GUKOLZA-959195 format. One record per residue (C-alpha): x negated, y negated, z. Coordinates in steps of 0.2 Angstrom, whole numbers, plus 5000, padded with zeros to 4 digits. Layout:
<pts>
+------+------+------+
|    X |    Y |    Z |
+------+------+------+
|    X |    Y |    Z |
...
+------+------+------+
</pts>
This chain:
<pts>
+------+------+------+
|    X |    Y |    Z |
+------+------+------+
| 3947 | 4916 | 4579 |
| 3932 | 4924 | 4587 |
| 3920 | 4914 | 4576 |
| 3928 | 4898 | 4582 |
| 3926 | 4904 | 4600 |
| 3908 | 4908 | 4597 |
| 3904 | 4891 | 4589 |
| 3913 | 4882 | 4603 |
| 3903 | 4892 | 4616 |
| 3887 | 4888 | 4608 |
| 3891 | 4870 | 4606 |
| 3896 | 4868 | 4624 |
| 3881 | 4878 | 4630 |
| 3869 | 4868 | 4620 |
| 3876 | 4851 | 4626 |
| 3875 | 4857 | 4644 |
| 3857 | 4863 | 4641 |
| 3849 | 4850 | 4631 |
| 3859 | 4834 | 4633 |
| 3867 | 4835 | 4651 |
| 3853 | 4833 | 4664 |
| 3857 | 4840 | 4681 |
| 3844 | 4833 | 4693 |
| 3850 | 4842 | 4709 |
| 3848 | 4860 | 4703 |
| 3830 | 4866 | 4698 |
| 3837 | 4881 | 4690 |
| 3846 | 4870 | 4677 |
| 3831 | 4858 | 4674 |
| 3822 | 4859 | 4658 |
| 3814 | 4841 | 4657 |
| 3800 | 4835 | 4668 |
| 3804 | 4827 | 4685 |
| 3798 | 4810 | 4678 |
| 3814 | 4810 | 4667 |
| 3826 | 4804 | 4680 |
| 3841 | 4800 | 4669 |
| 3857 | 4811 | 4669 |
| 3858 | 4812 | 4650 |
| 3848 | 4812 | 4635 |
| 3852 | 4801 | 4621 |
| 3839 | 4807 | 4608 |
| 3829 | 4823 | 4607 |
| 3813 | 4822 | 4597 |
| 3802 | 4837 | 4594 |
| 3791 | 4833 | 4609 |
| 3801 | 4819 | 4618 |
| 3817 | 4816 | 4627 |
| 3823 | 4798 | 4625 |
| 3836 | 4788 | 4635 |
| 3843 | 4778 | 4621 |
| 3852 | 4778 | 4605 |
| 3849 | 4773 | 4587 |
| 3861 | 4759 | 4588 |
| 3857 | 4751 | 4605 |
| 3848 | 4753 | 4622 |
| 3862 | 4748 | 4634 |
| 3862 | 4760 | 4648 |
| 3880 | 4765 | 4645 |
| 3877 | 4770 | 4627 |
| 3868 | 4787 | 4629 |
| 3881 | 4793 | 4641 |
| 3895 | 4787 | 4630 |
| 3888 | 4795 | 4614 |
| 3888 | 4812 | 4623 |
| 3905 | 4810 | 4630 |
| 3914 | 4806 | 4613 |
| 3927 | 4812 | 4609 |
| 3939 | 4816 | 4624 |
| 3948 | 4832 | 4619 |
| 3954 | 4847 | 4628 |
| 3937 | 4855 | 4627 |
| 3929 | 4841 | 4636 |
| 3934 | 4848 | 4652 |
| 3924 | 4864 | 4648 |
| 3909 | 4854 | 4641 |
| 3908 | 4841 | 4655 |
| 3903 | 4852 | 4670 |
| 3909 | 4844 | 4686 |
| 3892 | 4846 | 4694 |
| 3885 | 4835 | 4680 |
| 3899 | 4823 | 4680 |
| 3897 | 4820 | 4699 |
| 3879 | 4815 | 4696 |
| 3881 | 4804 | 4680 |
| 3897 | 4795 | 4686 |
| 3887 | 4782 | 4697 |
| 3874 | 4777 | 4684 |
| 3887 | 4776 | 4670 |
| 3899 | 4766 | 4680 |
| 3885 | 4754 | 4685 |
| 3879 | 4752 | 4667 |
| 3896 | 4749 | 4660 |
| 3901 | 4737 | 4675 |
| 3886 | 4726 | 4673 |
| 3889 | 4723 | 4654 |
| 3906 | 4718 | 4648 |
| 3902 | 4723 | 4630 |
| 3905 | 4740 | 4637 |
| 3923 | 4735 | 4638 |
| 3924 | 4725 | 4623 |
| 3916 | 4738 | 4612 |
| 3927 | 4752 | 4618 |
| 3915 | 4762 | 4629 |
| 3923 | 4759 | 4646 |
| 3937 | 4771 | 4644 |
| 3924 | 4785 | 4644 |
| 3918 | 4778 | 4661 |
| 3936 | 4778 | 4667 |
| 3939 | 4796 | 4661 |
| 3924 | 4801 | 4672 |
| 3931 | 4791 | 4686 |
| 3946 | 4801 | 4685 |
| 3936 | 4817 | 4684 |
| 3927 | 4814 | 4700 |
| 3943 | 4812 | 4710 |
| 3951 | 4794 | 4707 |
| 3964 | 4797 | 4694 |
| 3976 | 4783 | 4700 |
| 3962 | 4769 | 4700 |
| 3957 | 4775 | 4683 |
| 3975 | 4773 | 4677 |
| 3976 | 4756 | 4683 |
| 3960 | 4750 | 4675 |
| 3964 | 4758 | 4659 |
| 3980 | 4748 | 4658 |
| 3969 | 4732 | 4659 |
| 3959 | 4736 | 4643 |
| 3963 | 4725 | 4628 |
| 3971 | 4734 | 4613 |
| 3955 | 4729 | 4603 |
| 3945 | 4741 | 4613 |
| 3952 | 4755 | 4604 |
| 3947 | 4747 | 4587 |
| 3929 | 4744 | 4592 |
| 3913 | 4755 | 4590 |
| 3916 | 4766 | 4605 |
| 3935 | 4767 | 4606 |
| 3938 | 4769 | 4587 |
| 3946 | 4786 | 4584 |
| 3954 | 4786 | 4601 |
| 3970 | 4780 | 4608 |
| 3977 | 4774 | 4624 |
| 3989 | 4789 | 4624 |
| 3975 | 4801 | 4622 |
| 3965 | 4793 | 4636 |
| 3981 | 4792 | 4648 |
| 3984 | 4811 | 4644 |
| 3966 | 4815 | 4649 |
| 3965 | 4805 | 4665 |
| 3982 | 4812 | 4670 |
| 3977 | 4830 | 4668 |
| 3961 | 4829 | 4677 |
| 3960 | 4843 | 4690 |
| 3962 | 4838 | 4708 |
| 3945 | 4837 | 4717 |
| 3943 | 4842 | 4735 |
| 3929 | 4830 | 4739 |
| 3930 | 4815 | 4727 |
| 3914 | 4805 | 4723 |
| 3912 | 4788 | 4731 |
| 3918 | 4774 | 4719 |
| 3905 | 4761 | 4714 |
| 3909 | 4743 | 4717 |
| 3913 | 4740 | 4699 |
| 3928 | 4752 | 4699 |
| 3936 | 4745 | 4714 |
| 3952 | 4735 | 4711 |
| 3960 | 4722 | 4723 |
| 3950 | 4716 | 4738 |
| 3932 | 4717 | 4736 |
| 3932 | 4720 | 4717 |
| 3916 | 4715 | 4708 |
| 3921 | 4716 | 4689 |
| 3937 | 4707 | 4685 |
| 3950 | 4713 | 4673 |
| 3949 | 4706 | 4656 |
| 3956 | 4689 | 4654 |
| 3959 | 4679 | 4638 |
| 3960 | 4662 | 4645 |
| 3944 | 4651 | 4646 |
| 3943 | 4643 | 4663 |
| 3926 | 4644 | 4672 |
| 3918 | 4660 | 4665 |
| 3919 | 4668 | 4682 |
| 3905 | 4655 | 4688 |
| 3915 | 4641 | 4696 |
| 3900 | 4634 | 4705 |
| 3889 | 4632 | 4690 |
| 3901 | 4633 | 4674 |
| 3908 | 4615 | 4676 |
| 3917 | 4605 | 4663 |
| 3900 | 4595 | 4660 |
| 3892 | 4612 | 4655 |
| 3906 | 4618 | 4644 |
| 3907 | 4602 | 4635 |
| 3888 | 4601 | 4631 |
| 3883 | 4602 | 4613 |
| 3877 | 4619 | 4607 |
| 3872 | 4615 | 4589 |
| 3887 | 4609 | 4579 |
| 3900 | 4614 | 4592 |
| 3901 | 4613 | 4611 |
| 3899 | 4628 | 4623 |
| 3918 | 4627 | 4626 |
| 3922 | 4627 | 4607 |
| 3911 | 4641 | 4603 |
| 3919 | 4652 | 4618 |
| 3936 | 4647 | 4613 |
| 3934 | 4652 | 4595 |
| 3928 | 4670 | 4601 |
| 3943 | 4671 | 4612 |
| 3956 | 4664 | 4600 |
| 3950 | 4671 | 4583 |
| 3939 | 4686 | 4587 |
| 3950 | 4692 | 4602 |
| 3935 | 4692 | 4614 |
| 3939 | 4692 | 4633 |
| 3933 | 4677 | 4643 |
| 3919 | 4687 | 4650 |
| 3914 | 4693 | 4633 |
| 3915 | 4676 | 4625 |
| 3905 | 4667 | 4639 |
| 3892 | 4681 | 4640 |
| 3889 | 4680 | 4621 |
| 3888 | 4661 | 4620 |
| 3880 | 4657 | 4637 |
| 3869 | 4673 | 4639 |
| 3864 | 4677 | 4621 |
| 3867 | 4663 | 4608 |
| 3864 | 4647 | 4618 |
| 3856 | 4651 | 4635 |
| 3847 | 4634 | 4636 |
| 3863 | 4624 | 4633 |
| 3877 | 4635 | 4641 |
| 3867 | 4647 | 4652 |
| 3876 | 4641 | 4668 |
| 3891 | 4649 | 4661 |
| 3884 | 4666 | 4659 |
| 3896 | 4678 | 4669 |
| 3883 | 4692 | 4669 |
| 3871 | 4683 | 4681 |
| 3872 | 4685 | 4699 |
| 3877 | 4670 | 4710 |
| 3863 | 4658 | 4713 |
| 3852 | 4665 | 4699 |
| 3849 | 4659 | 4681 |
| 3845 | 4670 | 4667 |
| 3827 | 4676 | 4666 |
| 3821 | 4661 | 4677 |
| 3814 | 4659 | 4694 |
| 3807 | 4644 | 4704 |
| 3792 | 4642 | 4693 |
| 3801 | 4644 | 4677 |
| 3806 | 4627 | 4673 |
| 3805 | 4616 | 4657 |
| 3799 | 4598 | 4656 |
| 3817 | 4592 | 4661 |
| 3817 | 4602 | 4676 |
| 3830 | 4614 | 4669 |
| 3827 | 4633 | 4669 |
| 3816 | 4639 | 4655 |
| 3826 | 4653 | 4648 |
| 3816 | 4668 | 4641 |
| 3818 | 4672 | 4623 |
| 3815 | 4688 | 4613 |
| 3796 | 4683 | 4610 |
| 3793 | 4682 | 4629 |
| 3803 | 4698 | 4633 |
| 3795 | 4708 | 4618 |
| 3780 | 4698 | 4610 |
| 3774 | 4703 | 4593 |
| 3765 | 4719 | 4592 |
| 3746 | 4718 | 4590 |
| 3737 | 4725 | 4575 |
| 3731 | 4740 | 4586 |
| 3749 | 4744 | 4591 |
| 3755 | 4742 | 4573 |
| 3741 | 4755 | 4568 |
| 3745 | 4767 | 4582 |
| 3759 | 4781 | 4584 |
| 3770 | 4767 | 4591 |
| 3774 | 4762 | 4573 |
| 3787 | 4774 | 4568 |
| 3802 | 4764 | 4569 |
| 3813 | 4761 | 4553 |
| 3810 | 4744 | 4545 |
| 3823 | 4731 | 4549 |
| 3824 | 4712 | 4552 |
| 3820 | 4714 | 4570 |
| 3814 | 4730 | 4577 |
| 3808 | 4732 | 4595 |
| 3797 | 4747 | 4601 |
| 3795 | 4752 | 4619 |
| 3776 | 4752 | 4623 |
| 3777 | 4758 | 4641 |
| 3788 | 4768 | 4652 |
| 3799 | 4784 | 4650 |
| 3805 | 4777 | 4633 |
| 3788 | 4774 | 4626 |
| 3790 | 4775 | 4607 |
| 3808 | 4771 | 4607 |
| 3815 | 4760 | 4594 |
| 3829 | 4747 | 4596 |
| 3836 | 4732 | 4586 |
| 3837 | 4722 | 4602 |
| 3823 | 4718 | 4615 |
| 3821 | 4732 | 4628 |
| 3827 | 4727 | 4646 |
| 3811 | 4729 | 4656 |
| 3819 | 4728 | 4673 |
| 3830 | 4744 | 4672 |
| 3816 | 4757 | 4674 |
| 3817 | 4765 | 4656 |
| 3805 | 4753 | 4648 |
| 3792 | 4743 | 4657 |
| 3785 | 4734 | 4641 |
| 3789 | 4731 | 4623 |
| 3784 | 4722 | 4607 |
| 3792 | 4717 | 4591 |
| 3786 | 4725 | 4575 |
| 3790 | 4711 | 4563 |
| 3771 | 4707 | 4561 |
| 3767 | 4725 | 4557 |
| 3777 | 4724 | 4541 |
| 3769 | 4707 | 4537 |
| 3752 | 4715 | 4539 |
| 3758 | 4730 | 4528 |
| 3764 | 4718 | 4515 |
| 3746 | 4710 | 4515 |
| 3739 | 4727 | 4512 |
| 3751 | 4731 | 4499 |
| 3746 | 4716 | 4490 |
| 3729 | 4723 | 4488 |
| 3735 | 4739 | 4481 |
| 3729 | 4741 | 4463 |
| 3715 | 4728 | 4463 |
| 3703 | 4742 | 4460 |
| 3713 | 4749 | 4446 |
| 3716 | 4746 | 4428 |
| 3734 | 4740 | 4428 |
| 3736 | 4737 | 4410 |
| 3747 | 4752 | 4408 |
| 3756 | 4750 | 4424 |
| 3762 | 4731 | 4424 |
| 3773 | 4724 | 4438 |
| 3791 | 4731 | 4437 |
| 3804 | 4720 | 4430 |
| 3818 | 4715 | 4442 |
| 3831 | 4727 | 4433 |
| 3819 | 4741 | 4438 |
| 3816 | 4735 | 4455 |
| 3834 | 4735 | 4460 |
| 3839 | 4750 | 4449 |
| 3843 | 4768 | 4455 |
| 3826 | 4774 | 4448 |
| 3816 | 4765 | 4460 |
| 3814 | 4774 | 4477 |
| 3795 | 4771 | 4479 |
| 3788 | 4765 | 4496 |
| 3778 | 4749 | 4491 |
| 3766 | 4751 | 4505 |
| 3760 | 4769 | 4501 |
| 3765 | 4774 | 4483 |
| 3770 | 4758 | 4473 |
| 3767 | 4765 | 4455 |
| 3784 | 4771 | 4447 |
| 3785 | 4783 | 4433 |
| 3798 | 4776 | 4421 |
| 3798 | 4789 | 4407 |
| 3792 | 4807 | 4405 |
| 3793 | 4823 | 4415 |
| 3789 | 4814 | 4431 |
| 3802 | 4800 | 4429 |
| 3806 | 4793 | 4445 |
| 3790 | 4799 | 4453 |
| 3780 | 4788 | 4464 |
| 3761 | 4788 | 4465 |
| 3747 | 4779 | 4476 |
| 3737 | 4776 | 4460 |
| 3742 | 4771 | 4442 |
| 3750 | 4785 | 4432 |
| 3739 | 4792 | 4417 |
| 3750 | 4787 | 4403 |
| 3737 | 4788 | 4389 |
| 3732 | 4807 | 4389 |
| 3740 | 4819 | 4377 |
| 3754 | 4829 | 4387 |
| 3753 | 4817 | 4402 |
| 3767 | 4820 | 4414 |
| 3772 | 4801 | 4413 |
| 3774 | 4791 | 4397 |
| 3776 | 4774 | 4405 |
| 3775 | 4766 | 4422 |
| 3776 | 4750 | 4432 |
| 3770 | 4744 | 4449 |
| 3783 | 4740 | 4463 |
| 3776 | 4724 | 4471 |
| 3781 | 4715 | 4487 |
| 3790 | 4702 | 4477 |
| 3799 | 4714 | 4466 |
+------+------+------+
</pts>
């Protein structure tokens, strides 16, 4: 029992010390003042990053540090810290309805109850769709568990002021989830003409209706996905995440030849990285189909599978690293030109995709297939002709392997 208490105490203490950032108490601050966030998502050896490995939405770093909600959470989440982090968490979650669809919003509601608004949190929790508990953020939790947590929050003498995103009734800014497609919460711009506009093989309306009926997305989520992400040029006037009177990433001068808004795309938000950037310390992101690295701001060097939002203060500029891998492939194609490859021919497909091949083709593409060094990777062809050599046969892992 004492060992369990010790382990629990060290976990709670380390969470409060390194992951929960209290800005209003100098005695508790360990990060530079330039780090203005209330939580840390990733701690590197010499860097604290506001982000996660699976996304850069503002609610994710908070959510990953709040999971799971259990009886020890009350000890882990110091009220002084919760009072500071509630506002940015609520706003980040309220501005992006994926926070609700992906099951992260119940954590925001738990913090709403913690800072003194249990009744409002209870009402909002009952609005969440059942699918929220089966998504990335909600999986492993339940409505029962969340109701218990909200109902058992200690009474607060001086509740923190609610953000506009948590207000219900008159003056509410974020509506409760709806599963009927009407006007995407933009009656002034999301007309029948826009909804019935072709977006590829199907219309905007048909695509949104499919997400609602078949994938159980809410109206907000379906509209935001189709109009805000997949087909902004065709359906953009139905994007519920936009403020009234604005169009996505467009201003008075951002118009196309037809006079319609020229919606930004990934290449404008995060252009391809230059060769200089690819060769710098920025190039430390894991390879993937699309990888975006922050090049300026508090999250410099951070990696994401989505373009960094450059208007939230965390990252002021970014670039996409796809070209970096193409250049590395070109360099990899030159490997071996200066060597005698007669004893290390290109690997057969069965070797390329077999368990033996773990070689990084850009750095050590020569694979030992037989001998004491079997499975070993080398930057130069293995010596397979000498008596007593460590490798008896080898092959080269090429970029078209």
